[in-house]
N, C-alpha and C positions, 0 to 999 in steps of 0.2 A: 646665454648670449654666445655668439660665435667667437671662439678663442683662437682657432687655428684653421688655416686652409692650406692643404697640401695638394700640389698639382704635379702630375707626371705626364709628359709627352702630349700635351694639348696644344695644338697649333705651333706657336713659336716658343712655347715654354717647355724646356726639357725637364727641369726639376726645380720646384719652388716651394718653400715652406714659409708661410706668413703667419705671424702671431698678432692678434688684435686685442685691444683693451676696451673698456667701456668708454662712454662718451662719444664725441664726434671724431671720426677718423676720415681724413680726406686722401684721395688718390688723384694724382696729377701726372701729366706727361704730354709730350708732343702728340699731335694728331697722328694716328697710325702706329703708335708705340705698342699698342696691344691691351688697352684698358678693357676692351670688350671681351678679351680672353678670360679675364678674371670673372666677369659676369657670366660667361658661358659655363665656366667651371662651377660656379654657385648654382646656376640653373640645372646642371646635371644632377647635383646633389638633391635638388628640390623636385626631381622627377621629370624634367623636360625631355622632349623626344631625343632619342639617341641619334646623333648626327655623326656618321663615320668620318665626315670631313674634318672633324675636330682632332683626329689622331695625327700627331706630328709625322711628317714625311719620314719614311724609313723605319718607323716604330710599328710593332705588331699589336700594341695595345696602349690605352691611355686610361688615366684614372684621376678622380677628384675626391678628396677626403676632407670633410668638415667636422670639426670638433666643437661641441656645444657644452657649456658648463652652466649649471644653475645651482643656486643655494637651495631652492625648492622647485622641482619640475612643475611647470604650469599644468593646471588641472586638465585642460583640453588635450595637451600632449600626453599626459599620463594616461588618460582614458584610451587614446589611440594605441599606446604601447601595451596597455593591459589587454585590449582586444586582440592584439597581435601576439600576446603571450611573450613579450620581451621584458625581461626583468632588469632593472637598473638599481644597484645599491645606492643608498644615500651618499652623496659626494662623488659618485662615479660619473665621468663624462659620458655624453652621448656622442658616439662616433658614427657618422653616416658616410658610406663610401659607395661610389659608382664607378664601374669599370667598363670600358668599351674595348671590343676586340676588332682588329682590322678585317677579320673574315666575317664580320657581322655579329650582331647581338650585343647585349649588355647584361651585366649582373649588378645587383644592389645588395648592400649589407648594412645592417644596423648593429653596432657592437659585435661585428664579426658573425652575426647570424644572417644567413641568406633570407632576403625578403623580395617581394614583388615591387616593381616600380610604382604600382598603384598605391602602395603604402607610403612611398616617398611623397607622392602628390598629396596624399591625405595629411601627412605631417607638415607639408611645406608651409601652410598658413600659420602654423604654431611656431615655426622655427625662424623664418625670415619673411619680411615684407619687401619684395623687390619691385621698385617702381622705375620703369624705363620709358624711353621715348614712345614705345608702341605697346605699353603695358595693357593687357586685356584681362588681368586678374586683379586681386586686391581691391582697392577702393573703386576701381572702374567697373568691376563686375556687380551688376544690380543684385545678384543673389546674396551678396554680403551686406547690402545697405541696411536691411532690416535689423540684422544682428548688431551692426555698428550703432544704429539709432537707439536700440534697446539698451546697449551698454552705456551710451551717452545719457540716456534718461534714467538709468539705474532701476529699470523695471524688472519685475520677476516674471519674465516671459515663460519660464518653466511652469508656472502656476496655470497658465492658459493651456499649455501642452498637456498637463496632467488632467485638467478639466475636460479637454477634448477626448482624451483616452477613456475617461470614465463615461462620457456621453456616448461615444461610439460603442463601448462595451454594453452599455444599457440598451441602446437601440438594437444591437445584435441579439441580445438575450430576448428582447421583446419580439423581434422578428422570428426568432427560432421558436418561441412559445406559440406565437400565432400560427406559424406554418404547421407545427405539430398538432395543434387543436383542429385546424382546418382539415388536415389529413385524417385525424381521428374521427371528425364528424362525417367525412366522406365514408368511412369504414364503420360507422356506428351501427347502422341497420344490419350489416353483415355480422358484426361482432355479437349483436343481440341474438341473431338467428343461430350462430355457431354455439354461443354459450347455452342457449336453450336446448340444442341438440345434445351437448355434452352433459348438461344437467340431467336430462332425461336418461341418458346412457349411464350416468353415475359410475365412471371408471374408478377403480380402487387400485392403489399401489400394490404390486405383486400378484394381481388377479390373473394376468395372462399366464404366468408360469404355473399357477395353481390349476387353472382350467386345462392347460396343455397336459399336465400330469394326469389329471382325472380322465381326460379323453383317451390318453394312451392306455390307461389301465382298463377302461371299458372296452376299447377296441381289442385289447388282448383277450379279455374275457369272452368277447363275442367269437373270437377265433377258437378258443379252447373248449368252449361249452359243448360243441358237437362231439369232440373227442372224449370228453368226460362222460357224455351220455352213452356212448358206445361202451366205455369201461363199466359204467353203472350196470348195463344190461349183463355184462360178463359176470359181475360180482353178485348180482341179485339172484334169487331163486334157489331151488333145491339142488340144482346142478352147478352152482357157482364153485370156483376153486376152493373157497374157504369151507363151503358145506361139504364138498368131497373130501377135503383134508380132515375135517372133523369126523366124518363117517369112517374114514380109513383109520383114524386114530382110535375110535371106539372098538372097531373090530380087532385091531392089533393089540389093544389093551387086554382083551380076553385071552390071548394066547401068548403074551410076552413072557410069562413066567416059565414057559416050556423050554425056552432056550435063551442063553445070554445075548446072543446077537439080535434076537427079537426085541429084548429089553433096550438094547442100544438104539435100534431102529425106532422104537417108540419115543425115546427121548428126542431124537432128531425130528421126528414127525410132530411132537408137541411144540418144539421150537418153531417149526414152520407154520403151525397153526397160529402161534402168538404173533409172528412176524406178519403173516397174512392179515391178521386182525388189525394190527397197527396200520398196515397199508390201506386197509379199507377205511379206517377212521380218517386218515390223512386225505384220501380221495374225497371223502364226504365233506371234510372241512374246506378243501380247495374248491369244491363245487359251490359251497355256500358263499365263499369269498369272491368267486368269479361269476356271481349271478349277473347276467346281462340285462340292463334296463334300457331298451331302445329309446324311450322318452327322455331319460336323463342324458344319454349320449347326444341326442338331437339338441337338447337345450344347451349343453356345453359347447357344441360345435357352432350353434347359432350365436351364442354370446361371443365366442372367439372371433367369428366373422365380423360381428358388429364393431368390436373393439379395434380390430385390425383395419377395417374399412375407415373408421374415424381417424386412425393414425395416418393412413395413406392420404386422406383428405387434407390433413393439417401438416403433412410432411414431417412427421416426428415418430418416435417410438411409442408403442402402446404405454410403456411405463411413464412417458412424459405427459400423457393426457391430463392427469390430475393437476399438475403444475400449470399446464396450459389454461385450464379453467381459472385458476387463481390469477394468471396474467391477464386474461380477458376481463375478469371482474375489475382488476386494477385499472385497465385501460378505460373501461366505462366510467369508473369512479373519477378518473382524471379528466374525462370530458365534462363531467358534471361540475367538478371543482376547478376546471381549467379557466373558466371565465373570471373567477375571483383572482386566480394567479396572474392572469393577463392584466387585470385591472391594477394589481400591485406593481407589475413591471411597467405599465404605462405611466403610473405616477412616478416611479423611479426614473424613467427616461425623461419625463417632463422636468423633474427636479434637476437632473444632470444637464439638460439643455439650458435651463435658466441659470445654473451655476456657470456654465461655459459662457453664455451670453454676457453675464455680469462681469466675469473676469476679462473677457475679450473687449468689452466696452471700456472698462477701466484702462486696459492696455492701450486701446485706441486713443483715449483721452490723453494718456501720458505721452504717447508718441506724438500726437498733434502739438501738445505743449512743448515737448522737447524739440520738435522740428523747428518751431519758431525761434527758440533760443539758439539752436545750431545755425540756422540761417543768419542770425545776427552776428554770431561769433565768426562765421566764415566771411561774412561781408566786411567785418572789421579788418580782415587780413588781406583782402583783395587789392585795395588801393596801394599799399606799400609795395605790392608785388607787380605793379603796373597792369593791374586788371580792374582799374577803377570803373570802366564802362560795363563791366560784366556783372551779372547777378547770379546768385546761387539760390536754389530752392529745394527743400526736402519735401517731396510729394508723398503725402500719406493719403491714399485713396481707399475708400470703403469698397469691399468686394461683395458681389451678390452671394446669397446664402449658399448656393451650390459650390462656391469656391472657398468657403471657410475651411480652416484646417487647424493643425496644432500650433501654427504661428499666429493665429488670430483671424480677424475679419478684415485685415488691411493688406494692401501692397505698399511697399516703400521703395522709392528710388530717388537718387540724387540727380538733379537736373541743373543745367546752366543756360544762361543767355549771355552771349559774348558781346552783343551790341544793343544799344537802346532800341526798344521796340521789337527786337527779334524774339521769336517764340522760344520757350524753354525746351530743351532736348537733352538726351542722355549725354554724360560727360564725354564719352569717346566718339560721339557722332559729330560734334561741331567744333571741338577744340583742337588746335594744332598741337604738335608734340610739345613745344615749349609751354604753351598755355596750359595744356593738360597737366604737365608736371607741376606747374605753379598752383593750379587749382587743387591738386592732390596735396601739395605742401600746406596750403591754407586749411584744407580739411583736416589734415593730420594735426596741425597746430590746435585747431578747435577741439579735436578729439583726444589731445595729448594726455589729459589726465584720466582717461577712461580705459587705459590698457591697450593691449595689442601684442604683436610679436615682440620679443625682447630685442631683436635685431632688425633694423630697417636700412635698406640700401636704396639710394637715389642715384640714378644714372643721368648725369648732365642736366640736372634740373635748372641750371642757370644758362642754358643755351639761348643765345640771342639777346641777352640782357647784360647790362653792365652798370657801373656807378652805383647810385643809390639803391636801385632794384637789387643788384647783386649783394650789396651790403645787407639789405632787408632779408634776402634769402639766407645769407650766412647767419644772421642773427636768429632767424627762426629754426634753422637746422641745429644750431647750438642749444637753443631752448628745448627742442625735441629730444636731443641727445642727453640732456642733463640727468634724466632718470633711467637711462638705459644705454643702448648702443646704436649709433647711426653711422653708416659709411656712405660717403658721397664722392662719386666720380665727378670731377669738376674741371672747367676751364677758367674759372673765375678766381683771380687772386684775392678778391674780397672774401669769397667763400673759403678758399684754402687757408687764409690767415686765421679763421676761426677754429680750425681743427686742433684737437688735443694731440693727435698723432698725424703725421704727414708721410705718406708713402709716394715715392716717385717711380713711375713705370717708364722704363727705357728700353730701346731696341738697339741691338748692336749686330754688326756683320763681320764674319771672318771667312773670307773667300766667298763660297756659295752658300754658307750656312748663316742663317739669321736667327738670333735668339732674343727673347724678351725677358727682362729681369725686373724685379721689384725690390726696392730698398726702403727701409725706414730712415728718414732724414733726421740728422741732429740739428741743432739750432742754426748753425752757420749754413749748412747745406739747404735747410728749409728757406732761409732768407734769400739765398741765391736762386732757388727755384721760383719763389714768388716774384723776384725781380725779373727772371726770364719770362714769366707769364705776363708781366706788365709791359716789357719792352719788345719781346719777340726774340729773334735769333741772336741779336747782339745786345748783351746786357750792359746798360749804361749806368754811370754813377747816379744819375737821377732816379733810375729805376730801383737801384739798391736803396737809395734814401727813402723812396716811396714804400718799398717793402718793409723797411724798418718801422716807418710810421704806421703801416697797416698792422704789423705784429704788436707794436706797442699800444695801439688803440683798442686791442681786443680786451 
């Protein structure tokens, strides 16, 4: 709940720190004293538009800071904080601050962490329900009516949301599978033709590198074979270098003993014969290894061309062709087995649809039943609030299938008819400011046991009424506040007398400077303020006596 509101330099308030307790707190004061300033400050904290006109004359900035304390942070608020990555320790207060600068712009903070104003607006509904004369949020906003009715009915609306998600996911998977099969069927003939081509080609992993190496060797042999043939002619025959060396060695052998130098020459010549013989053997071996086979070279080149042409056709490497064949077979197998898979997905989608319809129908029935109970509960509150000619209706309308969604198959809206025979219409379309506030009060009373924001603020809900109606309003405000916190800006002494805490808003002037102040009244001051509200500018003894009776009658 709201435990403290600090205001700095907003309109007529220079500095103000207010502390609030639970239960019903009332704020009173003469017209024009500045009660709206407090509501403007709360509105800033809740993310209302930054109005630079709120900054007090002469100040360069203004701020409003609200402190909220909870024994356990409400789940909806905790979810918002978690999404924003704002951590709050157990027992730690939530401090929301908004600052306006005179040169334009505003900044927002949650527990001193800078945040966007959008986050304040998202948090607003979980922090404070603010109901004013021209309220366009809260209970008046049709977007929240379904949630309120579900909370009143105690339904598990999340079950429908989960069923909707399952149904949508099932339909998405089915559509994806059908599209995939349709596309595959369009490509089936082409797949069969391509697979037949590759099957006939029979590509093998590593084949390209092997063929390329073989072709290179054969092309090299083709180049060297002519050179080797010329060498062979040189080494063959009776006049080859080796034959001449051997002949020279035989002749030298016959005379080598005649001189030592001849013997040395013979040794060198013998070595040359041996070396030349080895050279001849190696040339012969090289010739055998480099035998050129034109047919084999042609086959290798043809195979390489076929493989590389297939790779270009399928926009992949030659090495990837075997894997591509496997993929094509898998795609064809998927087409064959796809119909069975689609059938299973269709059954799953049908089951999910039935589950959603069943859950949504149960939710619809619960809403329709709860709507009748809520209508009766609100109707019981209208007569005491001087709205006995009015009627309230919770419209639960079935939607066409194309508008079903995670919230079910209904639309929900609160409608009123203010006069006998008048058609029902939205709350804010046909009710005046005072009537609207009392309708909201009646609805709040009917929904009181079903939760909501821990702090509720009503702005002049008693405008234009008095006597018994004002007493009825005060009684209902007190009942609403019994389990939480309710603040009411009021002109009615009957309402003010029901407050647990009473704040008086006053305006004072010093020369050209006007200031607004707010003070918590003690028992005597409170009695005097209620007497002023009863009698006007001059407080009479009769008014004081009546104030005593009002306070004692609470």
